[in-house]
C-alpha positions in Angstrom: 31.4 -71.4 63.7 27.8 -70.5 64.1 28.4 -67.1 62.5 30.0 -68.8 59.5 27.1 -71.2 59.1 24.6 -68.3 59.3 26.6 -66.2 56.8 26.9 -69.1 54.4 23.1 -69.8 54.5 22.3 -66.1 53.9 24.7 -65.7 51.1 23.7 -68.9 49.3 20.0 -68.0 49.6 20.8 -64.6 48.0 22.8 -66.4 45.3 19.8 -68.6 44.6 17.6 -65.6 44.2 20.1 -64.2 41.6 20.2 -67.5 39.7 16.4 -67.5 39.7 16.6 -64.2 37.8 19.2 -65.7 35.4 16.6 -68.4 34.4 13.7 -65.9 34.0 12.3 -65.9 37.5 10.7 -62.6 38.5 10.6 -63.0 42.3 11.8 -59.6 43.7 13.5 -58.6 40.5 11.7 -55.3 39.9 11.7 -54.4 43.5 15.5 -54.9 43.8 16.4 -52.3 41.2 16.9 -48.7 42.2 14.8 -46.1 40.3 15.0 -42.3 40.0 12.3 -39.9 41.1 10.3 -40.5 37.9 10.3 -44.3 38.6 12.8 -45.1 35.8 15.4 -47.8 36.6 18.8 -46.6 37.3 20.3 -50.0 36.7 19.2 -52.4 33.9 21.1 -55.6 34.6 21.2 -58.4 32.1 21.0 -62.1 32.9 24.8 -62.3 32.7 25.0 -59.6 35.4 22.7 -61.6 37.7 24.8 -64.7 37.0 28.0 -62.9 37.9 26.5 -61.6 41.2 25.1 -65.1 41.9 28.5 -66.7 41.4 30.1 -64.1 43.6 27.5 -64.7 46.4 28.0 -68.5 46.0 31.8 -68.0 46.3 31.3 -65.9 49.4 28.9 -68.4 50.9 31.3 -71.3 50.2 34.1 -69.3 51.8 32.1 -69.3 55.0 31.2 -73.0 54.6 35.0 -73.8 54.4 35.7 -71.4 57.2 33.5 -73.5 59.5 36.0 -76.3 59.4 33.2 -78.9 59.0 34.8 -80.2 55.8 38.2 -81.6 55.1 38.9 -78.9 52.6 41.0 -76.1 54.2 41.8 -72.8 52.7 45.3 -71.3 53.1 45.6 -69.0 56.1 46.3 -65.9 54.0 43.0 -66.4 52.1 41.1 -66.8 55.4 42.7 -63.5 56.6 42.2 -61.3 53.5 38.9 -62.6 52.2 37.6 -62.8 55.7 37.9 -59.0 55.8 37.1 -58.2 52.1 33.6 -59.8 52.2 32.3 -57.8 55.2 33.8 -54.6 53.8 32.0 -55.1 50.5 28.7 -55.5 52.4 29.3 -52.6 54.8 30.1 -50.3 51.8 26.9 -51.5 50.1 25.0 -50.6 53.3 26.5 -47.2 53.4 25.7 -46.8 49.7 26.7 -44.5 46.9 24.8 -41.5 48.4 22.3 -41.1 45.6 20.0 -44.2 45.1 21.5 -46.9 47.3 22.3 -47.3 51.0 21.5 -45.7 54.3 22.8 -42.3 53.1 20.9 -42.1 49.8 19.3 -38.8 48.7 16.5 -40.3 46.7 14.2 -41.7 49.4 10.6 -41.6 48.0 10.7 -44.5 45.5 9.5 -48.1 46.1 13.1 -49.3 45.9 14.3 -46.7 48.4 11.7 -47.8 50.9 12.7 -51.5 50.5 16.4 -50.5 50.6 15.8 -48.7 53.9 13.8 -51.5 55.5 15.4 -54.6 54.0 18.3 -54.4 51.6 20.7 -52.0 53.5 19.9 -53.6 56.9 20.6 -57.0 55.4 23.9 -55.8 54.0 24.8 -54.2 57.3 24.0 -57.5 59.1 26.1 -59.5 56.7 28.9 -57.0 57.1 28.8 -57.0 60.9 28.5 -60.8 61.2 31.4 -61.1 58.8 33.5 -58.8 61.0 32.5 -60.8 64.1 33.3 -64.1 62.4 36.7 -62.7 61.5 37.4 -61.3 65.0 36.3 -64.5 66.8 37.9 -67.1 64.6 
């Protein structure tokens, strides 16, 4: 239960950061976007993109809230099984990356984003993925 509470808190905080961007906030926005070697953004998300990610992170966070069993709302067992594996796999794949700009195995390593990705973003995704696996194994 502790892992599920921790995961729900992390995911909901990440969702709030994305919703902050939807409403014009700038906290961490530029730093969270990968750039090429010339410093040009590789991704140029719109507010809708941030909203979609924020909703996904909220859904993931709520999944772990429901998984704690602290609320009377219970998810079907098949959802607990499948989604319980899908969420950590998503974050583990993000930690591994797409081998160019994002993840532990990226080739572009000398940008501001790459440094933050190495120190913060990819380790956080790895942590979420591993905690999700542990939460699934020790139900």
